[in-house]
N, C-alpha and C positions, 0 to 999 in steps of 0.2 A: 454460482459462483458467484462473491463477494467478497469488495473490498472491505479490508476494516482499519481503521482509522484510531491511531495515538489522540488521545484530549490533548487538544489545544492547535486543533487545525479544522474550526470551526467550519471557516467560511471555503477551506478547500474540499469540504464535505458535502455540504448544498453546494455548493458545483458539481459536482458528480451524481449528488441526490435530480440535480435537476436536468440533468446528461441520462436518467434513466439507470443507473448503476444502484447497485444495492449494496449502503454503507451499513455498518458496524460498528462497535467500538472495538477497539482494541485489545483484545483475547477473552472476544465475549462471540464469535462468530461463528464457533464449532469449528467440524472437520470442514467445510467447501468452503473456503478465504482461498481468492487466489493469488488477490495482492494484498502485502501489507503495509500502508504509508505510517513512517514513525519519522517524528523530530526532536526529539529527547533520544538518541542514542546512550545506551546503558554501556557495560563490560563488555556483555553474551556481543554484542553486536557494534562494536566499536569499531575494529579491524577493517569491515565490507566498502566493498565498493557502493556510487551511490545507488546503484542496483544490479542487485546481488537475486541471483538464480539458489533456493533451499529446496532439500528435500529429494524424492525420489521422482526417474522422470515417468512422464503420463499424471504422479500426483505434486508434480514444482508449486510452489510459492512462487510470486516475483515479491521481493521485500525491496522501498523506496527509501530515500534516505530525503525527512522535509528539508535540512536541515544541509544541505549540498545540492538543491532542485530547485528551480522554480517551479509555481504553480502553473504555468504552460508544462513545462518541462514536464509535471511530475503529471497530467491528463493528458498527453499525449501519449506517455508508457502506457496508464491505464487504455489510452483508446487503442491502441496496438494491442498490448496481451491479452484481453481483455474479447478477443473476438474473438 
């Protein structure tokens, strides 16, 4: 399972890679992305909570809003949901 990260979150990307997670650019991860981390929420996602579950059961993806969460909070969520 992969973590997709939006451009501009390089430091967070490097931290997650150092922790052993597979990190890919946003919209380039294919079908097995488990977590997506966005910083600049566009109109499609503007009404979401900082932590949102999208998709069907068994194929859910977690969407994290880096604009509303600290790096420490994001890392904690990633570690929780990537188990």
